[in-house]
C-alpha positions as CSV (number, residue, x, y, z in Angstrom):
1,M,-9.2,-7.8,-10.2
2,A,-12.4,-9.7,-10.6
3,G,-14.7,-8.3,-13.2
4,A,-17.6,-10.6,-12.3
5,D,-17.5,-9.5,-8.7
6,C,-17.5,-5.8,-9.9
7,R,-20.7,-6.3,-12.0
8,D,-22.4,-8.0,-9.1
9,E,-21.9,-5.0,-6.9
10,S,-23.2,-2.4,-9.3
11,V,-25.8,0.0,-8.0
12,D,-29.2,0.5,-9.5
13,G,-29.3,4.2,-10.5
14,N,-33.0,4.7,-9.5
15,E,-32.4,3.1,-6.1
16,F,-29.3,5.2,-5.5
17,K,-31.3,8.3,-6.5
18,K,-34.0,7.5,-4.1
19,M,-31.6,6.8,-1.3
20,L,-29.9,10.2,-1.9
21,A,-33.2,12.0,-2.2
22,S,-34.2,10.7,1.2
23,A,-31.0,12.3,2.5
24,G,-31.9,15.6,0.8
25,V,-29.9,15.3,-2.4
26,E,-31.6,16.5,-5.6
27,F,-28.8,16.1,-8.1
28,L,-25.1,15.2,-8.5
29,T,-22.4,17.5,-9.7
30,S,-18.7,17.5,-10.7
31,A,-16.0,20.1,-11.2
32,N,-17.6,20.8,-14.6
33,G,-21.2,21.3,-13.4
34,E,-24.4,19.3,-12.8
35,V,-24.4,15.6,-13.8
36,P,-27.4,13.5,-14.8
37,W,-28.4,10.6,-12.6
38,S,-27.7,8.3,-15.6
39,A,-24.0,8.8,-15.0
40,I,-24.0,6.3,-12.1
41,E,-26.4,3.8,-13.6
42,G,-25.0,0.2,-13.4
43,K,-21.7,1.3,-11.8
44,I,-20.0,0.4,-8.5
45,I,-20.5,3.4,-6.3
46,C,-18.1,4.6,-3.6
47,F,-18.8,7.6,-1.3
48,Y,-15.7,9.5,-0.6
49,F,-16.0,11.5,2.6
50,S,-13.3,14.2,2.6
51,A,-12.5,17.9,3.3
52,N,-10.1,20.5,2.1
53,W,-8.9,21.3,5.6
54,C,-8.0,17.7,6.4
55,R,-4.3,16.9,5.8
56,P,-4.8,13.1,5.6
57,C,-7.5,13.7,3.0
58,K,-5.3,15.9,0.9
59,A,-2.5,13.3,1.1
60,F,-4.9,10.4,0.2
61,T,-6.9,12.1,-2.6
62,P,-4.0,12.1,-5.1
63,Q,-3.6,8.3,-4.5
64,L,-7.3,7.8,-5.0
65,V,-7.2,9.9,-8.2
66,Q,-4.5,7.6,-9.6
67,V,-6.5,4.5,-8.8
68,Y,-9.7,6.0,-10.2
69,N,-8.1,7.1,-13.5
70,F,-6.4,3.7,-14.0
71,L,-9.6,1.8,-13.4
72,K,-11.7,4.1,-15.6
73,K,-9.1,3.8,-18.4
74,K,-9.3,0.0,-18.0
75,G,-13.0,0.2,-18.5
76,E,-14.1,-0.7,-14.9
77,K,-17.6,0.5,-14.1
78,L,-16.7,2.6,-11.1
79,E,-17.9,5.9,-9.9
80,I,-16.9,7.8,-6.8
81,V,-19.1,10.4,-5.2
82,F,-17.5,13.1,-3.0
83,V,-19.3,13.9,0.2
84,S,-17.8,17.1,1.6
85,S,-17.3,18.2,5.2
86,D,-15.7,21.4,4.2
87,R,-16.5,24.5,6.3
88,D,-17.8,26.6,3.4
89,K,-18.7,26.3,-0.3
90,N,-15.4,27.9,-1.5
91,A,-13.3,25.3,0.3
92,Y,-15.6,22.6,-1.1
93,E,-15.2,23.9,-4.7
94,E,-11.4,24.2,-4.3
95,H,-11.3,20.6,-3.1
96,L,-13.6,19.4,-5.8
97,Q,-11.2,20.8,-8.5
98,T,-8.7,18.1,-7.5
99,M,-11.1,15.3,-8.2
100,P,-12.1,13.7,-11.5
101,W,-15.2,12.1,-10.0
102,L,-18.7,13.2,-9.1
103,A,-19.9,15.0,-5.9
104,I,-22.9,15.7,-3.9
105,P,-23.6,19.5,-3.9
106,F,-22.2,21.2,-0.8
107,D,-24.6,20.7,2.1
108,L,-23.4,20.0,5.6
109,N,-26.8,18.7,6.6
110,V,-26.6,16.0,3.9
111,Y,-23.0,15.3,5.1
112,R,-24.3,14.7,8.6
113,R,-27.1,12.4,7.4
114,L,-24.8,10.3,5.3
115,T,-22.1,10.1,8.0
116,R,-24.7,8.8,10.4
117,R,-26.1,6.3,7.8
118,Y,-22.6,4.9,7.0
119,N,-21.1,5.2,10.5
120,V,-18.3,7.5,9.3
121,N,-16.3,8.5,12.4
122,H,-13.2,10.0,10.7
123,I,-12.0,11.2,7.3
124,P,-10.9,10.4,4.7
125,A,-13.4,7.6,4.4
126,L,-14.1,5.6,1.2
127,I,-17.3,3.7,1.5
128,P,-18.2,1.2,-1.3
129,L,-21.9,0.5,-1.7
130,G,-23.7,-2.7,-2.6
131,L,-26.8,-3.2,-4.7
132,D,-29.0,-2.2,-1.8
133,G,-27.1,1.0,-1.0
134,K,-25.5,-0.5,2.1
135,S,-21.8,-0.5,2.5
136,V,-19.8,-3.6,1.5
137,E,-16.7,-2.5,3.3
138,E,-16.4,-0.3,6.4
139,N,-13.7,2.0,5.0
140,A,-11.6,1.1,2.0
141,V,-9.0,3.9,2.5
142,S,-6.4,1.6,4.0
143,M,-7.0,-1.0,1.3
144,V,-6.3,1.6,-1.4
145,E,-3.2,2.8,0.5
146,D,-1.9,-0.8,0.8
147,Y,-2.9,-2.3,-2.5
148,G,-3.7,0.5,-5.0
149,V,-5.6,-0.6,-8.0
150,N,-5.5,-4.2,-6.9
151,A,-7.9,-3.3,-4.1
152,F,-10.8,-3.0,-6.6
153,P,-13.8,-3.6,-6.1
154,F,-13.0,-2.6,-2.5
155,T,-15.1,-5.3,-0.8
156,R,-14.4,-7.3,2.3
157,E,-14.0,-10.4,0.2
158,R,-11.3,-8.6,-1.9
159,R,-9.5,-7.5,1.3
160,D,-9.5,-11.1,2.6
161,E,-8.3,-12.3,-0.8
162,L,-5.4,-9.8,-0.8
163,K,-4.4,-10.6,2.7
164,A,-4.3,-14.3,1.8
165,M,-2.1,-13.5,-1.1
166,D,0.3,-11.6,1.2
167,E,0.4,-14.6,3.6
168,R,1.2,-16.9,0.7
169,K,4.1,-14.7,-0.3
170,R,5.3,-14.5,3.2
171,Q,5.2,-18.2,3.8
172,G,5.5,-19.4,0.2
173,G,9.3,-20.0,0.0
174,K,9.8,-18.1,-3.3
175,I,12.2,-15.2,-3.1
176,E,11.3,-14.1,-6.6
177,E,7.7,-13.6,-5.7
178,L,8.7,-11.3,-2.8
179,L,11.3,-9.2,-4.7
180,T,10.1,-9.1,-8.3
181,H,7.1,-8.4,-10.5
182,E,6.3,-8.4,-14.2
183,A,8.2,-5.1,-14.9
184,R,11.3,-5.8,-12.8
185,D,13.4,-8.9,-12.1
186,Y,16.4,-7.2,-10.7
187,L,17.8,-5.3,-7.7
188,I,20.2,-2.3,-7.9
189,S,23.7,-1.9,-6.4
190,R,25.2,1.4,-5.1
191,D,27.2,1.7,-8.3
192,G,24.0,1.4,-10.4
193,R,24.4,-2.3,-11.5
194,K,21.4,-4.4,-12.0
195,I,21.5,-7.7,-10.1
196,L,19.1,-10.4,-11.1
197,V,17.0,-11.7,-8.2
198,S,17.4,-15.2,-9.7
199,Q,21.0,-15.0,-8.5
200,L,19.8,-15.0,-4.9
201,I,18.0,-18.3,-5.1
202,G,19.5,-20.9,-2.7
203,K,21.1,-18.3,-0.5
204,T,20.3,-17.2,3.0
205,I,18.7,-13.7,2.6
206,G,18.4,-10.8,5.0
207,L,15.7,-8.3,4.1
208,Y,17.0,-5.1,5.7
209,F,14.4,-2.4,6.5
210,G,16.2,0.8,7.4
211,A,16.7,4.5,6.6
212,H,19.4,7.2,6.7
213,W,17.3,9.5,8.9
214,C,17.1,6.9,11.7
215,P,20.2,6.9,14.1
216,P,19.5,3.3,15.3
217,A,19.4,2.1,11.7
218,R,22.7,3.9,10.9
219,N,24.3,2.2,13.9
220,F,22.9,-1.2,12.9
221,T,24.0,-0.8,9.3
222,S,27.6,-0.6,10.5
223,Q,27.2,-3.9,12.5
224,L,25.5,-5.6,9.6
225,I,28.2,-4.5,7.2
226,E,30.9,-6.0,9.5
227,A,29.0,-9.3,9.7
228,Y,28.2,-9.3,5.9
229,N,31.9,-8.7,5.0
230,E,33.0,-11.5,7.2
231,L,30.4,-14.0,5.9
232,V,30.6,-13.1,2.2
233,T,34.1,-11.8,1.6
234,V,36.1,-13.9,4.1
235,Q,34.0,-17.1,4.7
236,K,32.5,-17.1,1.2
237,Q,29.1,-18.1,2.7
238,R,26.0,-18.1,0.5
239,F,24.5,-15.0,2.1
240,E,23.0,-11.8,0.8
241,V,21.3,-8.8,2.2
242,V,18.6,-6.8,0.3
243,F,18.0,-3.2,1.4
244,I,14.3,-2.2,1.7
245,S,14.4,1.6,2.1
246,T,12.1,3.5,4.4
247,D,13.9,6.8,3.6
248,Q,11.9,9.9,3.1
249,D,13.0,10.6,-0.4
250,H,15.2,9.3,-3.2
251,D,18.2,11.4,-2.2
252,E,18.2,9.9,1.3
253,F,17.8,6.5,-0.3
254,I,20.9,7.1,-2.4
255,C,22.8,8.3,0.7
256,S,21.8,5.1,2.6
257,L,22.7,2.8,-0.3
258,S,26.1,4.4,-0.9
259,T,27.3,2.9,2.4
260,M,26.1,-0.6,1.7
261,P,27.9,-3.5,-0.1
262,W,24.6,-5.2,-0.8
263,P,21.8,-4.5,-3.4
264,A,18.5,-2.8,-2.8
265,V,14.9,-2.7,-4.2
266,P,14.7,0.4,-6.3
267,Y,13.3,3.3,-4.3
268,E,10.5,4.1,-6.7
269,D,9.3,0.5,-6.8
270,K,6.0,-0.4,-5.1
271,T,7.6,-3.6,-3.8
272,R,9.1,-1.6,-0.9
273,Q,5.6,-0.8,0.4
274,D,4.4,-4.3,-0.3
275,L,7.2,-5.9,1.7
276,K,6.6,-3.5,4.6
277,R,3.0,-4.6,4.6
278,I,3.7,-8.3,4.1
279,F,6.1,-8.5,7.0
280,N,4.1,-6.0,9.1
281,I,7.1,-3.7,9.6
282,K,6.3,-1.3,12.4
283,E,9.8,-0.1,13.3
284,I,13.3,0.2,11.9
285,P,15.9,-1.2,11.8
286,T,14.4,-4.6,11.1
287,L,16.2,-7.6,9.6
288,I,14.0,-10.5,8.3
289,L,16.1,-13.6,7.7
290,I,15.0,-16.1,5.0
291,G,16.6,-19.5,4.6
292,P,17.9,-21.1,1.3
293,D,14.6,-22.8,1.0
294,G,12.8,-19.4,1.0
295,K,11.2,-20.0,4.4
296,I,11.5,-17.4,7.2
297,L,14.2,-18.1,9.7
298,S,13.7,-15.1,12.0
299,T,11.9,-11.8,12.1
300,N,14.4,-10.6,14.6
301,G,17.7,-10.8,12.7
302,R,18.7,-7.4,14.2
303,N,19.0,-9.0,17.6
304,M,21.0,-11.9,16.3
305,I,23.5,-9.7,14.5
306,S,23.8,-7.3,17.4
307,L,24.5,-10.2,19.8
308,Y,26.5,-12.6,17.8
309,G,27.6,-10.9,14.5
310,A,28.7,-13.3,11.8
311,M,28.8,-16.1,14.3
312,A,25.0,-16.3,14.2
313,F,25.1,-17.7,10.6
314,P,23.1,-19.6,9.3
315,F,20.7,-18.0,11.8
316,T,18.9,-21.2,12.7
317,E,17.5,-21.9,16.2
318,A,20.0,-24.7,16.5
319,R,22.9,-22.3,15.8
320,I,21.7,-19.7,18.3
321,T,21.3,-22.2,21.1
322,E,24.9,-23.5,20.6
């Protein structure tokens, strides 16, 4: 997170006040009452367009609260201002109680003016503002969903930087960068053992995205187990599979892992979501094959295993054309 960039994007309090006044806003508020304009002086401002009746909003708001609280605790000069499209004041106040940030008093006319000004076509919408009160990113919701606190300060430049980092991880040839972070350098097995990711270096790796709730994934798991046992147990090949769960909860994850002879990324670890984003996983089952050098061999390992089983190893183009 770039502190210098954050300071450069801070909003002048007087200019922000004038801009809101032109939209009909006389003061800001919070769950605890009216707030002075000085509360936003020198801070990065984000408008949060949301509503209590909106299910995606109610799902996203807790994520945004976590990010906001972390950044505030870290000392970042950030403020979020809630702009409500609730149907009445009671719903607005109920929604506001879930938010630790500021808000514009309930006024649907103000909401309409601001949605027009910032071209908000759907909610939730998180609109970061620049020094001139103009948006510096069209809608930062997906950035927060994908990157969490690392999305700050929510600018287009930061989005491009994060995407470039993803691409470096995807193409970089280092399995440790894909599967570990500062707080975890291991995978877990079905019997609870911790397996160091460093033990995978130099092996051909299959990143297996699947879930217990998905019948095609359950069917493919059986095929993959058969190929895995042949390669690892019988042929003693340097091959490993890592399960990346897309199960709906931890119990389903445990159910999935209990059938698998290979390790998994822990269910509660954010790396699962990172890998789905990095490899643009849109459907399951998916098997991404990575060579001993850390480079991608194939993004369609499922097809290779389904057609050829263990005979597809080492999953190179030359092998498949034989």
